[in-house]
C-alpha positions in Angstrom: -6.7 -16.3 31.2 -5.7 -16.9 27.6 -6.9 -14.1 25.1 -9.3 -15.4 22.3 -8.3 -15.3 18.8 -10.7 -14.0 16.1 -9.5 -14.8 12.7 -9.8 -12.2 10.0 -10.6 -14.1 6.8 -10.8 -10.9 4.4 -8.0 -12.1 2.2 -9.6 -15.5 1.4 -12.2 -13.1 -0.2 -9.2 -11.2 -1.8 -8.1 -14.1 -3.5 -11.7 -15.0 -4.7 -12.3 -11.3 -5.9 -8.9 -11.4 -8.0 -10.8 -13.6 -10.3 -14.2 -12.6 -9.5 -15.2 -16.3 -9.0 -16.6 -18.6 -6.2 -13.5 -20.1 -4.6 -12.0 -20.1 -2.2 -15.2 -20.2 -0.3 -15.3 -17.8 2.5 -17.8 -19.9 4.2 -15.5 -23.1 4.3 -12.7 -20.9 5.4 -14.8 -19.7 8.5 -15.8 -23.3 9.4 -12.2 -24.4 9.0 -11.1 -21.7 11.4 -13.5 -22.5 13.9 -12.8 -26.3 13.7 -9.2 -25.4 14.4 -10.1 -23.6 17.6 -10.7 -19.9 16.7 -12.9 -18.3 19.1 -14.6 -16.1 16.4 -14.4 -14.7 12.8 -13.7 -11.3 11.7 -14.5 -9.5 8.3 -14.4 -6.1 7.3 -17.3 -4.9 4.6 -15.5 -1.8 3.1 -17.6 0.6 1.1 -15.5 -0.2 -2.0 -16.4 -4.2 -1.4 -12.8 -5.0 -2.6 -13.0 -8.2 -0.7 -15.9 -9.0 1.5 -19.3 -8.7 -0.1 -22.8 -8.1 1.3 -23.7 -11.7 0.6 -20.8 -13.0 2.6 -21.8 -11.4 5.6 -25.6 -13.1 5.3 -23.8 -16.4 4.6 -21.5 -16.0 7.5 -24.3 -15.0 9.9 -26.0 -18.4 9.2 -22.8 -20.5 9.3 -20.5 -19.1 12.3 -21.3 -20.8 15.5 -18.6 -18.9 17.5 -18.7 -15.3 16.9 -19.0 -13.1 14.3 -17.3 -9.6 14.4 -17.9 -7.4 11.4 -15.5 -4.2 11.0 -17.2 -1.3 9.1 -17.2 2.4 9.0 -19.7 4.4 10.9 -21.9 5.2 7.7 -25.9 5.2 7.5 -25.3 2.3 4.7 -23.1 0.2 6.9 -25.0 0.6 10.1 -28.3 -0.5 8.0 -26.6 -3.7 6.8 -25.6 -4.5 10.6 -29.2 -3.9 11.6 -30.3 -6.4 9.0 -27.9 -9.0 9.4 -27.3 -8.9 13.1 -23.7 -9.9 13.5 -22.5 -10.6 17.3 -20.3 -7.7 17.2 -19.7 -4.7 15.0 -16.2 -3.0 15.1 -16.3 0.7 13.9 -13.3 1.6 12.0 -12.1 4.5 10.0 -12.0 4.0 6.2 -10.0 5.9 3.4 -11.0 4.9 -0.4 -7.4 4.5 -1.6 -5.8 2.9 1.5 -4.3 -0.5 1.1 -5.4 -1.4 4.7 -6.9 0.3 7.4 -4.2 3.1 8.4 -4.7 3.6 12.0 -7.5 4.0 14.7 -10.8 5.7 14.3 -10.6 9.3 15.4 -13.4 9.4 17.9 -12.7 12.7 19.3 -13.2 14.4 16.1 -15.9 12.5 14.8 -17.8 12.0 18.3 -21.4 12.5 17.2 -21.3 10.3 14.3 -19.7 7.5 16.3 -22.1 8.1 19.3 -24.9 7.9 17.0 -24.0 4.7 15.0 -23.1 3.2 18.5 -26.5 4.0 19.6 -28.1 2.4 16.5 -26.1 -0.8 17.3 -26.9 -1.3 20.9 -30.6 -0.7 20.0 -30.3 -3.7 17.6 -28.8 -5.9 20.5 -25.3 -5.8 18.6 -22.0 -5.6 20.6 -20.3 -2.5 19.8 -16.4 -2.2 19.5 -14.4 0.8 18.3 -10.8 0.4 16.5 -8.9 3.1 18.2 -5.2 4.0 18.5 -3.8 3.2 22.0 -4.5 6.8 23.3 -6.1 7.7 26.7 -8.1 10.5 25.0 -9.4 8.3 22.3 -10.3 5.6 24.9 -12.2 8.0 27.0 -13.9 9.3 24.0 -15.1 5.9 22.9 -16.4 5.2 26.3 -18.4 8.1 26.2 -19.8 7.6 22.6 -21.0 4.2 23.9 -18.4 1.6 23.1 -18.5 -1.7 24.9 -15.1 -2.8 23.7 -12.2 -0.8 22.4 -9.8 -2.6 19.9 -6.3 -1.0 20.4 -4.6 -0.6 17.0 -1.0 -2.2 17.0 0.0 -1.0 13.7 2.9 1.2 15.1 4.2 -1.9 17.3 4.0 -4.3 14.0 6.0 -1.7 12.2 8.7 -1.7 15.0 8.9 -5.3 15.1 8.8 -6.2 11.4 12.7 -6.5 11.1 15.5 -8.1 12.9 16.5 -4.5 14.1 13.7 -4.8 16.7 15.6 -7.4 18.4 18.5 -5.3 19.6 19.5 -1.7 20.3 17.3 1.2 19.6 14.7 -0.8 17.7 14.1 -3.2 20.8 13.9 0.0 23.1 11.2 1.7 20.8 9.2 -1.8 20.4 9.2 -2.2 24.3 8.1 1.5 24.5 5.1 0.8 22.6 4.3 -2.3 24.3 4.2 -0.2 27.4 2.0 2.2 25.7 -0.4 -0.4 24.7 -0.5 -1.8 28.1 -1.3 1.5 29.9 -3.9 2.2 27.3 -5.5 -1.2 27.9 -5.3 -0.4 31.9 -7.2 2.8 31.3 -9.8 1.0 29.2 -10.3 -1.7 31.8 -10.8 1.0 34.3 -13.4 2.6 32.5 -15.3 -0.6 32.2 -14.5 -1.8 28.8 -13.4 -4.9 27.3 -10.0 -4.5 25.6 -9.1 -6.2 22.4 -6.1 -5.7 19.9 -4.9 -6.1 16.4 -3.3 -5.0 13.3 -0.2 -6.2 11.7 0.4 -8.9 14.3 2.3 -11.9 13.4 3.4 -15.3 15.0 6.7 -13.4 15.9 5.5 -10.4 17.7 2.0 -11.3 19.2 3.6 -12.9 22.3 4.5 -9.6 24.0 1.1 -8.3 23.8 -0.5 -11.6 24.7 1.2 -11.1 27.9 -0.8 -8.0 28.8 -3.4 -9.4 31.0 -6.0 -6.9 30.2 -6.2 -7.7 26.5 -8.9 -10.4 26.2 -9.0 -10.8 22.4 -6.9 -10.6 19.2 -8.2 -10.0 15.7 -5.6 -11.3 13.4 -5.9 -12.1 9.7 -3.0 -11.4 7.1 -0.4 -13.4 9.0 -2.6 -16.3 9.3 -3.8 -16.5 5.9 -0.2 -15.9 4.5 0.9 -18.8 6.5 -1.9 -20.9 5.4 -0.5 -20.7 1.9 2.3 -23.1 3.1 1.0 -25.4 5.9 -2.9 -24.9 5.3 -5.6 -22.9 7.3 -6.2 -25.3 10.1 -2.6 -25.4 10.9 -1.9 -21.8 10.7 -4.9 -21.0 13.0 -3.4 -23.6 15.6 0.1 -22.0 15.3 -1.4 -18.6 16.2 -3.2 -20.0 19.1 -0.1 -21.5 20.5 1.8 -18.1 19.8 -0.9 -16.4 22.0 -0.5 -19.0 24.7 3.0 -18.7 24.7 3.6 -22.3 23.5 
């Protein structure tokens, strides 16, 4: 079965917030992604509100007809927003005030009590719980114990290894292949625990194919590469091209 694609549209809001105006419309972006074949829409409501705003979540909840996944920190403020707006899924993620983007997976082992409490509240509100973690067996086991229904494996290290042409041969290729194997082993462990497996962070049209070949991964969350490509070919086309890349077309 081909893995699903949820398109992260945060950076449509990034462009809007650069001028604090009303365009480009986050709602229009979501609809276009769905019409192009995306299986869902992902957004990250950050504490600093640098791109997605609270009102965006409300509007998207009314408009998205596929699957609305909201990434957020495991804080009381964010969980309350989730309980109010009821997205289909919440992905619990780490968050640092000055980071450019999420820098790695949530350390569930260290923050177990807070993550478990957040997961419990979300599940009580009938919201599907995913946790964004590094492809570590220890973190996966902890996420399962904390109440996760899905883990999203952070692919940042793999993405970094595949950014340049050096990854195509020699030591670079060996390191990238080793990271694919680590992600595959993590996905297998998660499946063995009864978890659903997603993956994302830094994935592009060029590097997603190797991970899409891992049968245990059933969902990808990809944003920056798609929105970047949309500048040149349009949003609908960029979504369709990513779907083709995941399918190996």
